[in-house]
NUZAMAR-373863 format. One record per residue (C-alpha): residue in one letter; x, y, z. Coordinates in Angstrom, 3 decimals, always signed. Example, Ala and Ser with C-alpha at 12.3 -4.5 7.8 and 13.67 -1.06 7.14 Angstrom:
REM NUZAMAR-373863
[a,[+12.300,-4.500,+7.800]]
[s,[+13.670,-1.060,+7.140]]
***
This chain:
REM NUZAMAR-373863
[m,[+271.110,+55.525,+236.715]]
[s,[+272.565,+58.664,+235.157]]
[a,[+270.579,+61.869,+234.756]]
[d,[+270.200,+61.041,+231.078]]
[d,[+268.532,+57.727,+231.931]]
[t,[+265.704,+59.051,+234.119]]
[p,[+262.193,+58.399,+232.789]]
[s,[+261.630,+62.082,+232.055]]
[a,[+264.930,+62.415,+230.194]]
[l,[+264.263,+59.272,+228.171]]
[a,[+260.770,+60.475,+227.332]]
[e,[+262.110,+63.811,+226.109]]
[h,[+264.866,+62.101,+224.096]]
[y,[+262.518,+59.751,+222.278]]
[a,[+259.887,+62.440,+221.720]]
[r,[+262.494,+64.602,+219.994]]
[q,[+263.114,+61.831,+217.471]]
[n,[+259.725,+62.535,+215.946]]
[l,[+260.024,+66.298,+215.848]]
[d,[+263.415,+66.744,+214.194]]
[a,[+263.842,+66.261,+210.451]]
[p,[+266.274,+63.410,+209.648]]
[g,[+269.797,+64.261,+208.648]]
[s,[+269.528,+62.091,+205.540]]
[l,[+266.716,+60.699,+203.395]]
[d,[+269.010,+58.301,+201.560]]
[h,[+268.573,+55.008,+203.374]]
[f,[+264.819,+54.423,+203.755]]
[w,[+263.347,+52.779,+200.645]]
[m,[+259.784,+54.036,+200.903]]
[p,[+256.920,+51.717,+199.924]]
[f,[+254.547,+52.523,+197.034]]
[t,[+256.403,+55.805,+196.508]]
[a,[+258.277,+57.564,+193.707]]
[n,[+261.312,+57.898,+195.975]]
[k,[+263.222,+60.410,+193.853]]
[q,[+260.158,+62.625,+193.514]]
[f,[+259.392,+62.502,+197.243]]
[k,[+262.934,+63.242,+198.360]]
[a,[+263.099,+66.287,+196.090]]
[k,[+260.235,+67.849,+198.090]]
[p,[+259.474,+65.717,+201.151]]
[r,[+256.316,+65.703,+203.241]]
[l,[+257.356,+64.735,+206.789]]
[l,[+254.810,+64.414,+209.588]]
[a,[+256.057,+64.912,+213.137]]
[s,[+253.085,+64.585,+215.479]]
[a,[+249.335,+64.102,+215.457]]
[s,[+246.279,+64.744,+217.614]]
[g,[+242.584,+64.446,+216.859]]
[m,[+241.920,+65.465,+213.244]]
[y,[+245.347,+66.988,+212.643]]
[y,[+248.968,+66.195,+211.941]]
[k,[+251.839,+68.619,+212.388]]
[d,[+254.721,+68.495,+209.955]]
[v,[+258.376,+68.986,+210.850]]
[d,[+258.014,+72.689,+210.070]]
[g,[+255.207,+73.071,+212.606]]
[n,[+252.348,+73.402,+210.098]]
[e,[+249.022,+71.932,+211.190]]
[v,[+247.741,+69.548,+208.509]]
[l,[+244.103,+68.422,+208.384]]
[d,[+243.915,+64.663,+207.924]]
[a,[+241.357,+63.802,+205.220]]
[t,[+242.524,+60.172,+204.851]]
[a,[+242.633,+58.815,+208.432]]
[g,[+246.367,+58.342,+207.979]]
[l,[+246.197,+55.595,+205.360]]
[w,[+242.544,+54.555,+205.771]]
[c,[+243.342,+53.384,+209.303]]
[c,[+243.070,+56.057,+212.049]]
[n,[+239.274,+55.913,+212.127]]
[a,[+239.016,+57.343,+215.649]]
[g,[+241.477,+60.159,+214.955]]
[h,[+244.968,+60.508,+216.357]]
[a,[+246.489,+60.095,+219.827]]
[r,[+243.159,+59.201,+221.420]]
[p,[+243.540,+59.039,+225.233]]
[r,[+242.193,+55.517,+225.824]]
[i,[+244.368,+54.015,+223.111]]
[v,[+247.491,+55.890,+224.181]]
[e,[+247.070,+54.790,+227.785]]
[a,[+246.273,+51.178,+226.897]]
[v,[+249.441,+50.865,+224.823]]
[r,[+251.529,+52.646,+227.457]]
[q,[+250.335,+50.298,+230.200]]
[q,[+250.604,+47.149,+228.108]]
[i,[+254.207,+47.629,+227.004]]
[g,[+255.265,+47.838,+230.643]]
[t,[+253.110,+44.884,+231.757]]
[l,[+253.433,+42.205,+229.069]]
[d,[+255.498,+43.153,+226.046]]
[f,[+255.234,+39.790,+224.254]]
[a,[+253.658,+36.381,+224.703]]
[p,[+253.798,+33.488,+222.222]]
[n,[+250.574,+32.114,+220.790]]
[f,[+251.845,+28.757,+219.551]]
[s,[+250.500,+26.318,+222.193]]
[m,[+250.693,+29.189,+224.711]]
[s,[+248.855,+32.499,+224.974]]
[s,[+247.808,+35.395,+227.174]]
[p,[+244.342,+36.686,+228.091]]
[l,[+244.117,+39.539,+225.611]]
[p,[+243.733,+37.661,+222.275]]
[f,[+240.770,+35.767,+223.710]]
[k,[+239.166,+38.927,+225.095]]
[l,[+239.672,+40.758,+221.820]]
[a,[+238.371,+37.893,+219.691]]
[e,[+235.202,+37.793,+221.796]]
[r,[+234.646,+41.530,+221.343]]
[l,[+235.258,+41.299,+217.601]]
[a,[+232.952,+38.302,+217.180]]
[a,[+230.148,+40.335,+218.724]]
[l,[+230.611,+43.001,+216.024]]
[a,[+230.779,+40.624,+213.074]]
[p,[+227.788,+39.655,+210.929]]
[g,[+226.143,+36.239,+210.964]]
[d,[+228.190,+33.384,+212.417]]
[l,[+231.585,+34.892,+211.653]]
[n,[+232.577,+34.408,+215.283]]
[k,[+236.034,+32.851,+214.945]]
[v,[+239.008,+35.211,+214.569]]
[f,[+242.509,+34.374,+213.302]]
[f,[+245.004,+37.151,+214.097]]
[s,[+247.869,+38.358,+211.916]]
[n,[+249.807,+41.596,+211.477]]
[s,[+248.371,+43.309,+208.405]]
[g,[+245.690,+43.211,+205.778]]
[s,[+248.066,+41.383,+203.454]]
[e,[+248.538,+38.616,+206.003]]
[a,[+244.828,+38.516,+206.797]]
[v,[+244.123,+37.884,+203.103]]
[d,[+246.786,+35.196,+202.740]]
[s,[+245.372,+33.556,+205.876]]
[a,[+241.877,+33.576,+204.387]]
[l,[+243.093,+32.008,+201.150]]
[k,[+244.907,+29.239,+203.017]]
[i,[+241.887,+28.609,+205.245]]
[a,[+239.698,+28.304,+202.135]]
[l,[+241.996,+25.719,+200.554]]
[a,[+242.358,+23.735,+203.769]]
[y,[+238.602,+23.852,+204.422]]
[h,[+237.813,+22.169,+201.129]]
[r,[+240.579,+19.617,+201.695]]
[v,[+239.340,+18.560,+205.144]]
[r,[+235.874,+18.125,+203.642]]
[g,[+237.172,+15.824,+200.922]]
[e,[+237.046,+18.396,+198.116]]
[g,[+240.761,+19.053,+197.804]]
[q,[+240.369,+19.610,+194.056]]
[r,[+238.860,+23.037,+194.811]]
[t,[+242.048,+25.077,+194.411]]
[r,[+241.079,+27.928,+192.114]]
[f,[+240.572,+31.475,+193.392]]
[i,[+238.572,+34.128,+191.589]]
[g,[+239.454,+37.748,+192.236]]
[r,[+238.323,+40.872,+190.447]]
[e,[+239.945,+43.388,+188.131]]
[k,[+241.039,+46.521,+190.018]]
[g,[+240.950,+44.581,+193.290]]
[y,[+243.632,+45.173,+195.922]]
[h,[+244.262,+42.451,+198.482]]
[g,[+247.671,+43.348,+199.830]]
[v,[+251.173,+42.504,+198.700]]
[g,[+251.732,+38.894,+199.737]]
[f,[+251.947,+36.463,+196.840]]
[g,[+248.421,+35.272,+197.549]]
[g,[+246.894,+38.735,+197.739]]
[m,[+248.931,+39.922,+194.764]]
[s,[+247.668,+37.001,+192.698]]
[v,[+243.969,+37.469,+193.439]]
[g,[+244.336,+41.247,+193.170]]
[g,[+243.618,+42.969,+189.895]]
[l,[+245.959,+45.965,+189.735]]
[p,[+248.507,+45.453,+186.915]]
[n,[+251.359,+47.419,+188.475]]
[n,[+251.139,+45.306,+191.627]]
[r,[+251.418,+42.095,+189.583]]
[k,[+253.594,+42.551,+186.532]]
[w,[+256.947,+42.941,+188.299]]
[f,[+256.815,+39.765,+190.352]]
[g,[+256.231,+36.825,+188.053]]
[p,[+253.136,+34.708,+187.518]]
[g,[+252.012,+34.513,+191.151]]
[l,[+249.775,+31.691,+192.323]]
[p,[+248.507,+29.202,+189.757]]
[a,[+244.774,+28.684,+189.220]]
[v,[+243.676,+32.287,+189.717]]
[s,[+241.281,+34.144,+187.448]]
[h,[+239.413,+37.432,+187.624]]
[i,[+235.932,+38.736,+186.985]]
[r,[+235.426,+42.198,+185.524]]
[h,[+235.453,+45.310,+187.701]]
[t,[+232.346,+47.432,+188.231]]
[l,[+233.708,+50.930,+187.597]]
[d,[+231.551,+52.393,+184.815]]
[v,[+231.973,+56.155,+184.618]]
[s,[+230.079,+56.303,+181.323]]
[r,[+226.852,+55.109,+182.969]]
[n,[+227.323,+55.874,+186.660]]
[a,[+229.228,+59.183,+186.824]]
[f,[+228.319,+61.350,+189.828]]
[s,[+226.143,+58.669,+191.423]]
[k,[+225.367,+59.387,+195.059]]
[g,[+225.875,+56.210,+197.065]]
[l,[+225.430,+52.926,+195.216]]
[p,[+225.551,+53.331,+191.433]]
[p,[+222.381,+52.146,+189.664]]
[h,[+224.033,+50.283,+186.780]]
[g,[+226.189,+47.163,+186.852]]
[i,[+224.435,+44.320,+188.670]]
[e,[+224.751,+42.287,+185.470]]
[l,[+228.539,+42.264,+185.929]]
[a,[+228.075,+39.726,+188.716]]
[e,[+227.080,+37.250,+186.016]]
[d,[+230.731,+37.252,+184.956]]
[l,[+231.224,+34.824,+187.829]]
[e,[+228.885,+32.345,+186.129]]
[r,[+231.073,+32.559,+183.001]]
[q,[+234.155,+31.687,+185.052]]
[i,[+232.307,+28.783,+186.643]]
[a,[+231.215,+27.501,+183.235]]
[l,[+234.835,+27.646,+182.029]]
[y,[+236.587,+26.059,+185.025]]
[d,[+233.700,+24.107,+186.633]]
[a,[+232.475,+24.859,+190.134]]
[s,[+234.120,+21.708,+191.490]]
[t,[+237.562,+23.319,+191.008]]
[i,[+236.831,+26.723,+192.608]]
[a,[+237.668,+27.311,+196.277]]
[a,[+236.641,+30.933,+196.814]]
[v,[+235.772,+34.309,+195.375]]
[i,[+237.392,+37.345,+197.010]]
[v,[+236.243,+40.943,+196.538]]
[e,[+236.329,+44.235,+198.387]]
[p,[+232.829,+45.552,+199.125]]
[v,[+234.311,+48.958,+198.218]]
[s,[+237.597,+48.927,+196.298]]
[g,[+239.780,+51.564,+197.934]]
[s,[+243.131,+51.418,+196.172]]
[a,[+241.459,+51.355,+192.751]]
[g,[+239.958,+54.753,+193.503]]
[v,[+236.887,+54.092,+195.687]]
[v,[+234.889,+51.797,+193.409]]
[i,[+231.448,+51.356,+194.967]]
[p,[+229.348,+48.247,+194.236]]
[p,[+226.298,+48.641,+191.996]]
[e,[+222.895,+48.086,+193.561]]
[g,[+222.310,+44.354,+194.083]]
[y,[+225.765,+43.320,+192.868]]
[l,[+227.124,+41.866,+196.113]]
[q,[+223.852,+40.072,+196.783]]
[r,[+224.096,+38.423,+193.374]]
[l,[+227.677,+37.273,+194.020]]
[r,[+226.461,+35.673,+197.258]]
[e,[+223.655,+33.857,+195.431]]
[i,[+226.015,+32.468,+192.786]]
[c,[+228.566,+31.310,+195.365]]
[d,[+225.854,+29.564,+197.389]]
[k,[+224.507,+27.873,+194.287]]
[h,[+227.894,+26.333,+193.488]]
[g,[+229.368,+25.686,+196.946]]
[i,[+232.024,+28.391,+196.541]]
[l,[+233.240,+30.412,+199.531]]
[l,[+232.816,+34.195,+199.449]]
[i,[+235.506,+36.324,+201.092]]
[f,[+235.062,+40.056,+201.718]]
[d,[+238.271,+42.051,+202.034]]
[e,[+237.198,+44.739,+204.506]]
[v,[+240.604,+46.111,+205.409]]
[i,[+239.312,+49.546,+204.380]]
[t,[+235.539,+49.241,+204.900]]
[g,[+235.812,+47.637,+208.332]]
[f,[+235.298,+49.494,+211.605]]
[g,[+232.831,+52.194,+210.745]]
[r,[+234.042,+53.557,+207.427]]
[v,[+230.665,+52.946,+205.738]]
[g,[+228.514,+53.468,+208.832]]
[h,[+228.505,+49.933,+210.240]]
[a,[+231.123,+47.722,+211.822]]
[f,[+231.581,+46.100,+208.412]]
[g,[+230.495,+46.729,+204.856]]
[a,[+228.817,+43.311,+204.942]]
[q,[+226.254,+44.794,+207.315]]
[r,[+225.843,+48.018,+205.355]]
[f,[+225.173,+46.083,+202.144]]
[g,[+223.202,+43.254,+203.744]]
[v,[+225.438,+40.408,+202.523]]
[t,[+227.182,+37.963,+204.860]]
[p,[+230.315,+36.333,+203.414]]
[d,[+232.049,+33.197,+204.674]]
[m,[+235.133,+35.125,+205.746]]
[i,[+236.068,+38.765,+206.293]]
[t,[+239.605,+40.123,+206.304]]
[a,[+240.297,+43.219,+208.402]]
[a,[+243.188,+45.362,+209.627]]
[k,[+243.842,+49.144,+209.694]]
[g,[+240.967,+50.423,+211.879]]
[i,[+241.143,+47.409,+214.183]]
[t,[+243.851,+49.176,+216.235]]
[n,[+243.213,+52.678,+214.885]]
[g,[+246.463,+52.256,+212.980]]
[c,[+248.715,+52.612,+216.017]]
[v,[+250.004,+49.007,+216.206]]
[p,[+250.084,+46.640,+213.214]]
[m,[+247.369,+43.991,+213.327]]
[g,[+245.250,+41.960,+210.940]]
[a,[+242.316,+39.636,+211.518]]
[t,[+240.505,+37.016,+209.489]]
[f,[+236.913,+36.443,+210.589]]
[v,[+235.803,+32.887,+209.845]]
[s,[+232.299,+31.445,+209.982]]
[e,[+231.615,+28.853,+212.650]]
[r,[+230.671,+26.400,+209.904]]
[l,[+234.151,+26.623,+208.388]]
[f,[+235.900,+26.484,+211.735]]
[d,[+233.981,+23.392,+212.825]]
[a,[+235.211,+21.498,+209.770]]
[f,[+238.754,+21.691,+211.206]]
[m,[+237.749,+20.357,+214.625]]
[n,[+237.143,+16.713,+213.704]]
[g,[+240.663,+15.417,+214.257]]
[p,[+242.297,+14.076,+217.445]]
[d,[+242.442,+16.486,+220.363]]
[n,[+246.254,+16.577,+220.248]]
[a,[+246.475,+17.317,+216.484]]
[i,[+247.267,+20.811,+215.220]]
[d,[+244.201,+21.815,+213.233]]
[m,[+245.717,+24.629,+211.133]]
[f,[+249.392,+24.642,+210.159]]
[h,[+249.537,+28.387,+209.784]]
[g,[+250.307,+31.419,+211.934]]
[y,[+252.729,+34.219,+212.687]]
[t,[+255.137,+34.973,+215.513]]
[y,[+253.144,+38.098,+216.268]]
[s,[+249.616,+36.691,+215.841]]
[g,[+247.581,+38.147,+218.705]]
[h,[+250.485,+40.279,+219.942]]
[p,[+249.554,+41.667,+223.386]]
[l,[+250.427,+45.254,+222.444]]
[a,[+248.213,+45.086,+219.348]]
[c,[+245.413,+43.466,+221.347]]
[a,[+245.570,+46.193,+223.981]]
[a,[+245.420,+48.861,+221.293]]
[a,[+242.504,+47.109,+219.592]]
[l,[+240.482,+46.734,+222.803]]
[a,[+240.926,+50.424,+223.590]]
[t,[+240.050,+51.298,+220.000]]
[l,[+236.791,+49.332,+220.254]]
[d,[+236.041,+51.126,+223.534]]
[t,[+236.558,+54.466,+221.807]]
[y,[+234.337,+53.558,+218.854]]
[e,[+231.596,+52.439,+221.230]]
[e,[+231.750,+55.286,+223.738]]
[e,[+231.735,+57.965,+221.046]]
[h,[+229.202,+56.185,+218.777]]
[l,[+231.566,+56.650,+215.852]]
[f,[+229.954,+54.078,+213.562]]
[d,[+226.639,+55.902,+213.951]]
[k,[+228.390,+59.189,+213.262]]
[a,[+229.588,+57.919,+209.904]]
[l,[+225.950,+57.285,+209.031]]
[s,[+224.609,+60.558,+210.402]]
[l,[+227.231,+62.666,+208.591]]
[g,[+226.959,+60.671,+205.384]]
[d,[+224.450,+62.977,+203.703]]
[y,[+226.408,+66.127,+204.580]]
[w,[+229.625,+64.505,+203.313]]
[q,[+227.868,+63.435,+200.119]]
[e,[+226.450,+66.858,+199.302]]
[a,[+229.728,+68.584,+200.138]]
[l,[+231.724,+66.348,+197.813]]
[h,[+229.221,+66.581,+194.985]]
[s,[+229.279,+70.384,+195.231]]
[l,[+232.619,+70.096,+193.415]]
[k,[+230.883,+68.849,+190.271]]
[g,[+231.528,+71.225,+187.400]]
[l,[+235.039,+72.241,+188.427]]
[p,[+237.722,+71.826,+185.757]]
[n,[+238.621,+68.255,+184.789]]
[i,[+236.365,+66.496,+187.315]]
[i,[+234.795,+63.530,+185.504]]
[d,[+233.290,+61.663,+188.458]]
[i,[+232.595,+61.903,+192.191]]
[r,[+231.866,+58.771,+194.233]]
[n,[+230.844,+58.351,+197.868]]
[i,[+229.469,+55.974,+200.478]]
[g,[+229.529,+56.451,+204.256]]
[l,[+232.573,+58.608,+205.064]]
[v,[+234.632,+57.640,+202.057]]
[g,[+234.786,+59.508,+198.776]]
[a,[+236.669,+59.954,+195.530]]
[i,[+237.140,+62.728,+193.008]]
[e,[+238.247,+61.431,+189.627]]
[l,[+240.057,+63.814,+187.290]]
[a,[+240.532,+63.583,+183.545]]
[p,[+244.102,+62.430,+182.858]]
[r,[+246.543,+64.689,+181.060]]
[a,[+247.348,+63.559,+177.551]]
[g,[+250.370,+61.285,+177.673]]
[a,[+250.859,+61.798,+181.412]]
[p,[+248.249,+59.836,+183.363]]
[g,[+248.307,+60.340,+187.105]]
[t,[+250.166,+63.642,+187.055]]
[r,[+247.110,+65.872,+187.389]]
[a,[+245.833,+64.148,+190.530]]
[y,[+249.348,+63.986,+191.984]]
[d,[+249.740,+67.738,+191.508]]
[v,[+246.418,+68.290,+193.314]]
[f,[+247.556,+66.012,+196.149]]
[a,[+250.951,+67.734,+196.520]]
[r,[+249.575,+71.270,+196.233]]
[a,[+246.804,+70.523,+198.732]]
[f,[+249.433,+69.393,+201.232]]
[h,[+252.034,+72.123,+200.743]]
[d,[+249.705,+75.082,+200.167]]
[g,[+246.427,+74.005,+201.764]]
[h,[+247.852,+71.919,+204.635]]
[l,[+245.465,+69.110,+203.759]]
[l,[+246.402,+65.431,+203.617]]
[t,[+244.596,+63.458,+200.905]]
[r,[+245.389,+60.229,+199.044]]
[v,[+246.191,+59.950,+195.349]]
[t,[+245.713,+56.798,+193.282]]
[g,[+246.054,+57.199,+189.536]]
[d,[+243.986,+60.263,+188.649]]
[v,[+241.744,+59.891,+191.680]]
[i,[+241.848,+61.894,+194.894]]
[a,[+240.619,+59.490,+197.578]]
[l,[+239.204,+60.722,+200.877]]
[s,[+238.447,+58.906,+204.129]]
[p,[+238.574,+61.298,+207.097]]
[p,[+238.631,+60.037,+210.678]]
[l,[+235.136,+59.318,+211.953]]
[i,[+235.493,+62.140,+214.489]]
[v,[+235.265,+64.617,+211.595]]
[e,[+232.896,+67.580,+212.034]]
[k,[+231.036,+69.618,+209.439]]
[d,[+233.573,+72.447,+209.596]]
[h,[+236.354,+69.966,+208.777]]
[i,[+234.347,+68.703,+205.803]]
[d,[+233.852,+72.280,+204.635]]
[r,[+237.575,+72.935,+204.799]]
[i,[+238.408,+69.702,+202.941]]
[v,[+236.064,+70.646,+200.119]]
[n,[+237.173,+74.295,+199.977]]
[v,[+240.885,+73.426,+199.841]]
[l,[+240.244,+70.852,+197.139]]
[a,[+238.142,+73.288,+195.119]]
[d,[+240.876,+75.926,+195.217]]
[t,[+243.566,+73.361,+194.433]]
[i,[+241.685,+71.770,+191.543]]
[r,[+241.106,+75.197,+189.987]]
[a,[+244.754,+76.129,+190.439]]
[t,[+245.897,+72.840,+188.882]]
[a,[+243.601,+73.012,+185.852]]
***
């Protein structure tokens, strides 16, 4: 072993990779990014700890978005770091097709204990997109094994985001995510979204108006007939559409309609899962138990890719009636239940539990709410929305240039205020790590206030 190959030398070499700016920005095609705009004035993050990033210039940047809705326990948390470090040197990979390792079973048991109702079966994948596509396939196969194979239609919702696989794209309701890629899956329709700024602007928590929009599902059922519909999929809180919060009673009404017609209800909780709204899942916060839940992001605190589809025992049991030697679900991924992801997830759950982070999201909710709504009255703010530790500030679009005002706030907040937020259309979306303290919230609001005034 040469001096350059010692553990300490290797550690220093690979650590430096993060800290130095790249020589070229030409070759990485960035996702969901205006690449030319970004590369003209890049924002490059080099390291992270707790509530903060550091950029390649050494500036400390307060994270007001938990990375990308995923680092719910903050950054570089000791348990998670050590779990991943130990796992990669112990078992780097194990197949899960007719083989396995202990960790997926241990993790699934821990997750089942957190889930609502009888959602105690867990199918692992690598992302929210894959978790959604898995749920859609499980729904179709469930009806087929029960002798109702004609149930092939999915009903999504306008403004919904369910990842970028062809299944999730099809049931999603964001035009830019759909129009470039052809017709998508057949037999998909959408109910109306619930964003109603004219009636619900500046609501604190659940907006009071809009439960009647759930009746749109009955219209779809009348058109297509319940016997053709496999499942309805919605986000309890729509994140990518700009933090669209469900009206009072809306989710309960969707559950009632699905039960009435034998239709499965799927909650996409990739964003709301793991404490974001003050409970393990939004299903528990809103008191509605679906038939499946899709999750990702906070399951590993964002440090290793992982997705999970929670399935009710009733659905799972329907697949268990064949011969013992028959594969019951012809679906899966090479990296389903990857040991590194499982180790990260187990340590993440330990961190959530030891630090009572789900409870913290509830206890800080009122302070977060009042802080965000203190921005009401600043130039161009037309709505503020919040639930748990998630929030949104919606700005009036510039004439003929929608999205530019919020983007300018986002960019200025980063470069001048050293604050990381998320921009979607003309909405500034916020979802700080659950370790956030009141002084962090104060800084988030103060930087945004200054930036919004300066961008007016």
